N, C-alpha and C positions, 0 to 999 in steps of 0.2 A: 545432486542438487535438485530441488523441487521447482516446478514451474507453476506459477500462479497467473492464469489469465485474469484480466481485470475487467470489471464492469463498473463504470462510473454512472451514478444515478442522479438525474435531475427531473423533477416533476414526474417520477415514475418511469422515465425513459432511459435507455442506455445511450450515453453520450461520451464524447471526448472533448477535452479542452486543449488548446495550444498554450503550453507553458503556464497553465493555471489561469488563463484569461477567459473569464466568463463571456466576454463579448466575441470570442473566437471559439464557438462551440459547434460541433457537428453531431447531429442525432444519428445513431447507428441502428436503433431498434426501438419499437414501441412496446415490445414484450421481453423484458430482461430475463424472465423465467425460461423462455424458449432459447435465449442466447446461452444461458447456463447449461441447459440440456444439450445444446450443440457442443459446448466445450466438453461435457461429460462423454459424449459419443466419440469425441476425438481422443479420448484417453486421459482427460484431466482428472486429477484427484483433489485438486485444491482450487480455491477461488478467492480473489481479492475484490472486495466491494468497498466503494467509497460513496457516501451520501454527500453529494456536492452542495445540496441545499443546507445540510447540517454544517458543513465546513464553512459556508459563507456566512450564515446568520444564526446557526444553532437550532433551526426548525427541524422537527422530526417529520419531514414530508414523505420519506421513502420507506418508512417502517414496514408497511404492509407488503411492499414489493420485496424487501429483504426477507420478510417472514415467508413469503411464497417461495422464494428461491431455496431457503434453508429447509423448508418442509417438503418440497417437491423434488429436489435434486440432491442426490447423495454425494456431497463434496465437503471437504474441510474448508470452512469459510472463515476468513479474517475480514473484519469490518471496521471501517473508520469514517470520520467526517463529523465534526461537531460534537464529539463525545466529551462533555465537560463536567459531568457529575456522576456520582456512583449509581444513581437511579438508572441512567442510560446504560451504564456498563451492565447492570443486573438485567435490564430488559433484553439486551442482546445475548448475554450468556444463557438466560432462561429460555430464549428462543432456540438455542442450539448452536449459536455462533461459537467457533472454536477458539478464536483469539480476537480481542478488541484492541484497536489501535488508538492510542492517545497522541494528539499532536500539539495544538496550541496550549492546552492546559498543562502539558508536561513541562513547558517552558515557563509559563506564567505562575504556576502554583506547584513548586517542587514538593511541598509538604503533602499535598494531595496525591501527587504521583507516588511518593514513597509509601504512603499509606495503602494505596491501591496495589502496588507491587507486593507489599507484605501480605495483603489479604488474598489476592488472586494469583500471585506467582506468574507462571509462564503464560497465563491467559491474557496478560497485559503486554502488548508490544508498544513501541514508541516510533512514530513516524518522524524522521529527521529530514526536513525539507531544506535544502541548502541553495543559496544563490551567492556566487562569488565567495564561497567558503563560510558564509554566515547563515544561521538558522532563520527561516522565515515562518511566520505564523499568520493566523486569521485568513485562511484561504490563500496563503502566499502573498498577501497584499502588504504585509509589514515585515521588514527585515530587522532582526534584533542585533544586539552586539555579542551574541553568543557564537563563538567560533565552533563550527560544526563538528570537527574531529574531537575537540576538547569536550564538547557536550556528550558525544558518544562514550568517551572515557568515563565521564561522570555517571552516565546511565548504567554502564556495566558495574560501576562501584556501588550503586544502590540496589543492585539485584535484577535489573532488567535483562532478560535473556535474549530478546529479539528486537532488532532495530531495522526499520525499513528506511533506507537512505536513498533520497531522490535528489539528483542535481536538476533543479528547476529549468535551467537553461537548455537541458537536453530533452525535457519532457515533451512528447508529442512532435518532436522535430524530425524523427526518422533518420537522424544523422549519426546515430551511435551513442553509446552510453559513456559515462566518465570512468573508464577502467582504472585510471590512476587512483581515484578516490577509493575504490574497493580494495585495491592492492594495499593502500595505506591503512585501511580499516582492519586488515588481517593482523595488524600488530596488537590489536586489542584482544587478548586471549580470552576465550570462553564466550565471546559475543557472537550470536548468530546474526549475520548481516544479510538482509534481503535487498537485492539490487533492483532499482526502479528508475525509470526515466530514460527514454531514447533507445532502448535495446532494439536493434533493427536487423542484425546480421547473424547468420548461423555461427560464424567464427567467434562472435562475442559470447554466445551461449557456451561454447566449448571452453573459452578462456575463463569465463565466470565460474566454472566448476571448481577452479582452484582457489577462489577467493570469496565465494558467497555460498550461503546455505540455501538460498532460493533466489529466483528471479521473477519479476512481474512483467508480463507482456501485455501491452495495451494496443496502441494505435497500429503497431506493426502487424498484429493479427487482423484488425478490422480492415486495414488497407490491403491485406494480402501479401505484404512483404515477407512475413514469416507464416509458416504453417504450424499450427499447434501440435499436431501429432508428431511432426518431425522435430520440433523443439523439445518435446518431452523425451524423445529417443536420444537426442544429442546430450541432454542433461543427465542421463543415467550414468 
């Protein structure tokens, strides 16, 4: 299982939100490039980047920061947050981002999603953010009528290879992840599931190895609850 330490970006800074709430934001660093370098020194080979400004209102505020990380730190980078047209996808891929994450647009414009998956293949991942079993969009502010597991089935059916599944209620809580959800997602054969949201304990990483292709670690790293180098060893 791969480990993706996370950097969430707002106004060029590394921050964390609590359950997607922009009013509950903690700034963890003024220089995200240095944070990425620190992750690399601890053994990271992968990095999860989210443009929170993009997720909230579609603005491309953090492009230069993402560019700096991709150019200066040798990591496989997946990036998401407000990617709602092909131009933005191309900008990120041309920059050297390894995988682009579509969220809101994957729900609201299935024709666009299918076209992008056909065109870019495994370079397109979908972020499925769930609250009480239903997909949330627009920076987690709007809950849709799409049932999250059925949506993942649909995504696999149209050729999506990687889904990043987040239980919003667990995100930033340091209370543990929704293991039952990942166990259920293993029933979708051929879908690479990336576990995200609330992963806080070493035993969770060990358990996730059986049900997930990768795990994203955020607040647990920044708070010191988990050590990245140890998490990477446990995930092997």
